[in-house]
N, C-alpha and C positions, 0 to 999 in steps of 0.2 A: 619250366625253367629254361633260362637262357644258357646257351654255352659259348665258349671262347676257347681260341687257340693261344698257347703260351709256349715259347721255346727258350730254353736256358741255352744261350750262344756258346760257341767254343771256349771263350774266355771264361764264362761262368763255370763251365765244367772243369776246366784245366785249373781254376783256382779254388776247387773244392766247395763250391756255393750251392750244389744242387740240393742237398738235404735242407740248408737254411732257407733257400727260396721255396721249396715245396711247403716246408712247415708254415712260413708265413701265410700262403693260401689256405692251407688246412686250418690254422688257428683262426682266420677270418670267418671260416665256416663254409667255404666252398668244397664241393664234391670233386674228386678226381674221377673223371669218366674214362680217360684214357691216359697212359703213361709209357713211354719207350725211349730208349737211347739209340741213336742212329747216326750215321755219317752220310751227310748230304753229298750228292754228286753234282756236277754242273747242270744236269738237266733239272733236278730238283730245285737248285737255286734259282735257275731261270723261271721256273714255274711260280715259286714263292716271291720273287722280286720282279716279276714280269713289267710292271709299271716303271721299273727303273732301267730297263734294258735300253742301251744306247746313251744313257746320261754319262757324264765324265767320270762319276765315282763308282759305276757299276762293276767294272772289273776288279777293282780292289775289294768291293763288297762280295762279290762271288768268291774270290780267291779266300777270304777270310771266313765266310760262312762255311766253306768246304774244307777248312784247314784242320779241323778236328771234330770229334764228336758233339752232338746237340742232345739235349733232352726235350722230347716234344710231349705236350700235355694237353689235354682237353679238361677244362674245368666247367663246372655246372654250378648255377645258383641265380639268385635273383640280381638283376643288373650287373652281372658278372663281367660284361665287356667293359663298361665305364669304370667298374671298381678296380678291376685288374690293372687297367691302364693307369688308374691313379696310384695304385700301389707300386707299379713299375716306376713311375716318375717320368720326367720329360726325356725326350730323345736325347737331348743334350744334357748330360749329367750336371753340368754347370748350373743348369736352371732347375735341377731336382732338389726337393727339400730334404732335409735329414729325415729319416724314417721310411723313405722310398728305397726300393731296391737299388735303383741307379744313384740316388743321392747318397746312400750309404756304402756302395761298392763300386762305383765306377767314376772315371775322370775324363775320359775322352768319347766323343761320339762314336768313333770307329771301333771301341771296346766297351760297349755298354751293357753288356752282361745278358740282357733279356729282350725278348720280342713279345709283344701282345697285340692281338687283332685290334683294329681301330673302329670296327663296326660289327653288328650281327651278320651283314652279308660277307664282309671280310673273313669273319670267323668260319663261316659255312665253307667258303672257298678254300681256306687254309686247312680247316680240319679234313676236307676231302683229299688234299695233297698227301697228308701224313697218316691218315687212318682210313680203315674201312669201317663199315657199319658194324661188322663182327668184332672189331677191335675195341669198340665202345661199350662200356658197362652200364646198365640199367639197374639201379638199386636204391634202396631206402636208407638213409643214414638214421640211426636211433636218435642223434643230436639234432635232427631237424626241427623237433618240436620246441627245442630250446634256442633255436636260431631264427626261426620264422614264426610270425603270429598266425 
């Protein structure tokens, strides 16, 4: 099964959306392999957003992502990277449809509630920033037979 990294950003935590967002992924049928709340520091922000360092918006992005706690999670399931991104909606909430997390809960790009890895490779890199292998759980869900053929 594929794994992806999802982070509920500080605005999602502050708006009490954590339970709702986790519930959406669980109801879809994805397994939570890792879950924790943490406060990112500047070094973690730079690791996570390394491709944006030096861009005009980076300082504001780093200040925002370190402004409050986030919820980091690893989801597991078939095609979880692309499906979780579709559930998140477009980066710009104005382009996100109703029923997506951003479409339902976000208005501005700079406060778009959630992050999801954009590829299997990015997921592996991002999971490695936030979790050790010992922090990830391997288990069978009883419901798998009702979710997968």
